[in-house]
C-alpha positions in Angstrom: -56.2 -28.2 -60.6 -56.3 -27.1 -64.1 -53.8 -29.2 -66.1 -52.4 -25.9 -67.7 -51.8 -24.3 -64.0 -50.3 -27.9 -62.8 -47.9 -27.8 -65.7 -47.1 -24.0 -64.9 -46.1 -25.0 -61.3 -44.2 -27.9 -62.7 -42.2 -25.6 -65.0 -41.7 -23.0 -62.1 -40.4 -25.8 -59.8 -38.0 -27.3 -62.4 -36.6 -23.9 -63.6 -36.2 -22.0 -60.4 -32.9 -20.7 -61.4 -34.2 -19.4 -64.7 -35.7 -15.9 -65.2 -39.4 -16.9 -65.4 -41.8 -14.2 -66.7 -45.6 -14.6 -67.0 -45.5 -13.7 -70.5 -43.0 -16.5 -71.5 -44.8 -19.1 -69.3 -48.4 -18.1 -70.6 -47.1 -18.6 -74.1 -45.7 -22.1 -73.4 -49.3 -23.0 -72.1 -50.9 -21.4 -74.9 -52.7 -18.7 -73.0 -52.7 -14.9 -72.9 -50.6 -13.4 -70.0 -53.7 -12.0 -68.3 -55.7 -15.2 -68.5 -52.8 -17.1 -67.3 -52.4 -14.9 -64.3 -56.2 -15.1 -63.6 -56.2 -18.9 -63.7 -53.2 -19.3 -61.7 -54.4 -17.2 -58.8 -57.8 -18.9 -59.0 -56.2 -22.2 -58.8 -53.3 -21.6 -56.5 -54.7 -18.6 -54.4 -51.6 -16.7 -55.2 -50.1 -14.6 -57.8 -47.6 -16.3 -60.1 -44.8 -14.0 -59.0 -45.7 -14.5 -55.3 -45.7 -18.1 -55.6 -42.3 -18.1 -57.6 -40.8 -16.0 -54.9 -41.8 -18.3 -52.4 -40.6 -21.4 -54.4 -37.3 -19.9 -54.8 -36.8 -19.0 -51.1 -38.2 -22.7 -50.1 -35.6 -24.1 -52.2 -32.6 -21.7 -51.1 -33.5 -22.5 -47.4 -33.0 -26.4 -48.3 -29.7 -25.4 -50.1 -28.4 -23.3 -47.2 -28.4 -26.5 -45.0 -26.0 -27.9 -47.3 -22.6 -25.9 -46.6 -21.0 -26.6 -50.1 -22.5 -23.4 -51.6 -21.9 -19.9 -50.6 -24.9 -17.8 -49.9 -24.2 -16.0 -53.4 -24.1 -19.4 -55.0 -27.4 -20.2 -53.4 -29.0 -16.9 -54.5 -28.0 -17.8 -58.2 -29.1 -21.3 -58.0 -32.6 -20.0 -57.1 -32.8 -17.2 -59.8 -31.5 -14.1 -57.9 -28.9 -12.3 -59.9 -28.4 -9.8 -57.2 -27.5 -11.2 -53.7 -28.8 -8.2 -51.5 -32.2 -8.8 -53.2 -32.3 -12.2 -52.2 -31.1 -11.5 -48.6 -33.8 -8.9 -48.4 -36.6 -11.4 -49.5 -35.1 -14.1 -47.4 -35.2 -12.1 -44.3 -38.8 -11.0 -45.3 -39.9 -14.4 -45.7 -38.1 -16.2 -42.8 -37.6 -13.4 -40.3 -33.8 -13.8 -40.4 -30.8 -13.6 -42.9 -29.6 -16.5 -44.9 -26.4 -16.5 -42.9 -28.2 -17.1 -39.5 -30.2 -20.0 -41.2 -26.8 -21.3 -42.2 -25.3 -20.9 -38.8 -28.2 -22.5 -36.9 -28.1 -25.6 -39.3 -24.2 -26.2 -38.8 
């Protein structure tokens, strides 16, 4: 994998709770936004935003198993500032809302 894209994935994984814009990440890597997006998709098979959303939702699923955080806190911990958007994306990705995921893991 291109080392710049590997670094982008590391940034993504370590900063899931932060707003990560293509333009900001590409500057950190010394690439134009369009070149970064092209390289990222070529190397990972997915667009940056798609991979970011998937990473956030995977982390959220892990956090839901730990019952110390509310669903709202989980949403914020993975970079969502609006809980209904988190719930919509979670349901779309996993086929059930966060509350059912939490209940089944109890």
